[in-house]
LUMFIKE-834329 format. One record per residue: x, y, z of N, C-alpha, C in turn; residue number from 1. Coordinates in steps of 0.1 Angstrom, whole numbers, m for minus. Layout:
residues N
((X,Y,Z),(X,Y,Z),(X,Y,Z),NUM)
...
//
This chain:
residues 50
((8,m12,0),(0,0,0),(9,12,0),1)
((6,22,m8),(13,35,m9),(4,46,m4),2)
((9,53,5),(2,65,11),(5,77,3),3)
((m2,88,5),(1,100,m2),(5,111,8),4)
((12,120,4),(17,131,13),(12,144,7),5)
((6,152,15),(1,166,11),(11,176,16),6)
((16,184,7),(26,194,11),(19,208,13),7)
((24,215,23),(19,229,24),(26,237,13),8)
((21,249,11),(27,258,0),(41,261,4),9)
((44,263,16),(57,267,20),(67,255,18),10)
((62,243,21),(71,231,19),(73,229,4),11)
((63,231,m4),(65,230,m19),(75,240,m24),12)
((74,252,m19),(84,263,m23),(98,259,m19),13)
((99,254,m7),(112,250,m2),(118,239,m10),14)
((110,229,m13),(115,218,m21),(119,222,m35),15)
((112,231,m41),(115,237,m54),(128,245,m54),16)
((130,252,m43),(142,260,m41),(154,251,m39),17)
((153,240,m32),(164,231,m30),(167,224,m43),18)
((157,221,m51),(160,214,m64),(169,222,m72),19)
((168,236,m72),(177,244,m80),(190,248,m72),20)
((189,251,m60),(201,256,m52),(209,245,m46),21)
((203,234,m42),(210,224,m34),(205,210,m38),22)
((209,205,m50),(204,193,m55),(206,181,m46),23)
((217,181,m39),(220,170,m30),(210,169,m19),24)
((207,180,m13),(197,181,m2),(183,177,m8),25)
((180,182,m19),(167,178,m26),(166,163,m28),26)
((177,157,m32),(177,142,m34),(175,135,m21),27)
((181,139,m10),(179,133,3),(165,134,7),28)
((159,146,6),(145,149,10),(136,140,2),29)
((138,139,m11),(129,131,m19),(130,117,m15),30)
((142,112,m12),(143,98,m8),(136,95,5),31)
((137,104,14),(130,103,27),(114,103,25),32)
((110,113,17),(95,114,14),(90,101,7),33)
((97,96,m2),(93,84,m9),(92,72,0),34)
((102,71,9),(102,60,19),(90,62,29),35)
((87,74,33),(76,76,42),(63,72,35),36)
((61,74,22),(49,70,15),(48,55,14),37)
((59,48,13),(58,33,12),(58,26,26),38)
((66,32,35),(67,25,48),(66,36,60),39)
((53,41,62),(52,51,72),(55,48,86),40)
((54,35,90),(56,31,104),(71,27,106),41)
((78,23,96),(92,19,98),(101,29,93),42)
((100,33,81),(108,44,75),(123,43,77),43)
((130,54,72),(144,55,74),(147,60,88),44)
((158,56,93),(162,61,106),(154,54,117),45)
((150,62,127),(142,57,138),(129,65,140),46)
((119,62,133),(106,69,135),(100,66,148),47)
((93,76,154),(87,74,167),(72,71,165),48)
((68,61,172),(54,57,171),(45,67,179),49)
((34,70,174),(25,79,181),(12,72,185),50)
//
């Protein structure tokens, strides 16, 4: 099952800015967001259960 993520306008602007100004950071953020959509409870790193 794949979940969807809704971005705020500010988050969308920030991601677009990173895509142009800092591609390496954009790539990391994209990787994390894609992983969250596929595995929201396990994810990369150590996600906290709520």
